[in-house]
N, C-alpha and C positions, 0 to 999 in steps of 0.2 A: 166546717159549717157550709151547708149548701146555699145556693143563690136564694132559694125560697126562705130559708131560715134567716139569712142576712136581711132580706127584704122585710120580714116580720119584725126582726129586731130593730131595724131602722124606723118602721112604723110605730113600734112601741116607744122608742125614744122621742119621736116627734109628738106622739100623743101625751107623753109625760111632760114634755116641754110646754105643750099647749095648756095643760092644766096648771102648771106652775106659773105661767104668764098670766093666766086668768085670775088666779088667786092674788098675784102681785097687783094686777090692775084693780081688783076689788078693794084691796087694802089702800091703794093710792086714792081711789075715789072717796072711800069713807074718811080717810085722813084729811083729804082736801075739803070735804064738807065741814069737818070739825074746824079746820084751820080758817075756813071762810068766815065763821062766826067771830073769829078773833083777828080779822084782817086789820082793823083799826089799831089794835094794840101792837100787832106785828109791825105795822108801818111806823108807829111811834118809836118802837125799839130800834128799828133799823136806821131811822133817820136821826136818832139821838146824837151819834158822833158828828154828823154834818151840822146840826143845830148848835152843838157845843163849840165847834171850831169856828163857825160863821154865825155868831149871835145876831139876831135880827133878820137873818135870811131864812127863807122857807122854800120848799120844793114847789115848782110851778107845774101847771097842766096847760097844754096848748090845744090839743084836739078834744072833741067831745067824747071820744071813746077811750081816751087815755086812762081815766080813772078806773073804768071797768076792766080794761086789759091789765092794769097794774094790780088790781085786786085779785084777778084770776091768777096772775103770776105768784103773788104772795100765798094764795091758797094752795097752789100746786106745790110750792117749795115747802110750806108748812106741812102739807100732806105727806110729802116725801120724807120729812124728818120723822113724823109720827109713824109712818109705815115702814121705816128702815128696819126694825127688828123682823117684820114679816118678810121683807124683801131679802134680807140676808139669809133667813132660814130657808126660803124657797130656793135660793141659789145653792145653799149647802145640800138641801134635800135632792136637788137634781144631780149633783156630782157624787153624792154619797154611795149610790149603788155600785159604782166602779171602784170603790175603796175596800180595803180589807177590814175585818172586824176590829183589829187593833187600831187602824187609822180612824175608824168611825167614832171611837171613844173621845176624839177631840171635837166632836160636833158642838156641844154647848160652849166649851171654852173659846172655840174659834168664832162662832156666831156672836157670842158676847163681846169678844175683842173687836170684831168688825164694826158692830154698832157703837161700842164705846169710843173707838178711835175715830170713827166718822164724826161723831158728835164733838169729840175733843178737838178735831181739826176745825170744825165750824166755830166752836167757841174761841179757839186760839185766833182764828182769822178776825172774829168780831173784836177781840181785844186790841189787835194791832191795826184795825181799820182806821182809827183816828190818825195814827202816825203816817199811814200811807196817804190819806187825804191831805195832810199837812205837807208832805213831801211833794206830791203832785201839784199842789197849788202854789208851791214856792218856786217852781221852774220859771214861770213867767209872771210879770207884774200885770195881771189882767183881771178884770171884774168877772166874777163867777156867777153864772145863772144856770141852774140845773133843773130839768124837768123830772117829774116823778118816775116816768118810764126809763129815762136815761140813768137815773140814780139807782133804781132797783135792778136794772140790767147789770150795772157795774157791781153792786154790792152782792147780789145773789150769785153771780159768777165767781166773785172773790171768795165767798164762803164755800161754795161748792168745790172749787179747785182745792182748797185746803182740806176739806172734808174727805175728798176722794184720795188726795195724795197721802193722807195719814193712814190709809188702808194698807199700803203696800207691805208693811212688816208682817201682816197676817199671812199674805200669800208667800212671802219669803220663808216664814216659819213653816207653812204647810209644805212648801217644796222640800224643806229639810226633813219634815216628818215622813214624807214618802220616799226619801232617799235620793232626791234629785240634786241636792247640794249638801255640802258639809261645812262645818265652821271653819275648817282649814282652807277650803276653797274660797269662802267669803273673805277670809283674812288675806289670802293671796291676791285677790282682785280688788282690794280695798281702794287703791288709787283710781282704778277704773270706775269703781262705784261712786267715788267723790265726783269724778268728771260727769258721770251719767246723771247724778242728782243735780248738779249745777246746770246742766243742759236742760233737763226736764223742768227745773224750777224757773229758768229763764223763759222757756217756751210756754209753760202752763199759766204763769201769773197773768191775769187780765190787765194789769197796769203796765207791765213791762219795765218798771223802774227797778234800779239796783237794790233799794231798801227792801221792797217786798220779796224780791228774789232771794235775798240773803236770809230774811227771817223765815222763809219757807225751807231753804236748803239746810240751814243749821239743824232744826229739829228732825228733818228727814235723815240726815247723817247720824245724829245721835240715836235714832230709832234703828238704823242699820247696825250700829255697834251693839245695842241692847239685844236685837234679834240674834246676832251672831253669838252672844253669850248664852242666850236661851237655848239655841240649837246645841251649843257645846255642853252645857251643864244640865239641861232638862232632857233633851233628846239623846245626849251622849253620842253625838255625831260630829 
């Protein structure tokens, strides 16, 4: 390939990336607009664990702009959830041209798995959120007073970390599909995988407490084992 052809190829990739990013941005904006109309219901849902654990307490606002900023944060997070199928499809569509025809047949299953696992991670995080709040509040005997922005910053990061962490089996399976790893190799490095999962769980959890780290690390390890079996018996590798 000549220098001119390489340059044209690079320009083509950049142009493709620009259009994929534009479509992703449009999906995020439209999803955020829809989520904005349900910002009150979203806030009630997210603060329900806090209200249940601390009856009689409610979130506070301190600055005049805090409510608007919190509402925008809710809208963007809700928009991201709604737009996640489009985002995952655009990601796949960008890398698909570099794959073989046999590899491209995994498009719909992989995109579906990406969306499903992300939402499963968010849902799982929401279920264990009350336990994490209880653990954190038991460390010191102190009165708790939380603002809306502080609480949403904590909760949304909490949900997002779990959602993104639950995605990794798809990329591991994709690596197996293109021949980068085999089930035997994954089984051989199992101990190192446990160590890596533990380190990532400790570093990624926004709370930093051992309870949250453990409840993130356990399902990640189980998904590692399930992915290993899928590579072995589905991909035959």
